[in-house]
N, C-alpha and C positions, 0 to 999 in steps of 0.2 A: 499501438504501440502500447498501451495499456495490456493487453494480452501477456507481455513481454513478462513484465512486473506481475500478474494474476497468476502468472503459471510456476513463476517462485515462489511465492508464497503461498501456494497451494502445494506446493512439494515441501515444504520445511513442515507444512502444518499437517500433512497427511505423513509424516516420517513419527511428529509426536503423536498422534493418533495409533498409528502403526504401532509404538512404543507402549502407549499404555494397552492397549488391546494385550499386548505381549504379555509383559511385567505385570501390569494387575490386576489383581486376578479378583478381589473384594469390588463388586458392582454398585455397593453403598460408596467407594472411594474412585473407581471409576466414573461413573455419573455424571458427578460434579467437575472430575479432570477436563472429560468428554468436552462439555460446558465450555469451559476455561479456555479452551482452543480453540473452539467453537467463534466465542467472543473476539478474540486474538484476530483471528482471521478477518474478521469480518471489522474489526477496527483498522486493522491493517490495509486490507481491499479499498477503504473507504481513503484513509491517508496519502493513498497513493492515487486514486483519483482525484484530489482535491488539489494535492501536490502537482501532476498533470494540468490539472484546469487553470491553474494561478501561472505556470511557467508559461502556458501556450497562453492566458492573456499577456503576462510581462513581455511577452518576444511578440506579439504582431502589435502591441501599443509601439516598442523597443521600431520596428522595422516600419512603423507609418511616421515617425517624425521626422522633421523637417531640420538636418543637424548644421546646416547652415547656422536657422537660428537658434540653436539649441548653443553651439559655441563660436558664436559671434563675438571677435574683438571691441568691437562698438561699444 
């Protein structure tokens, strides 16, 4: 499932990279912009992975609870 999100993140970041390559002609400005774009991609991928890990853990825990004990009216 992570590959789907990874592909979406890469598509957005590639569009940003192409925009910088197309419109920013000064190398002194383009280099920091590209570094920033790479940092955004790294952050987004790590955030996505950790979010998926969290919800997988929560979902697994919820599947393993005994609903009769949790929702008991005693």
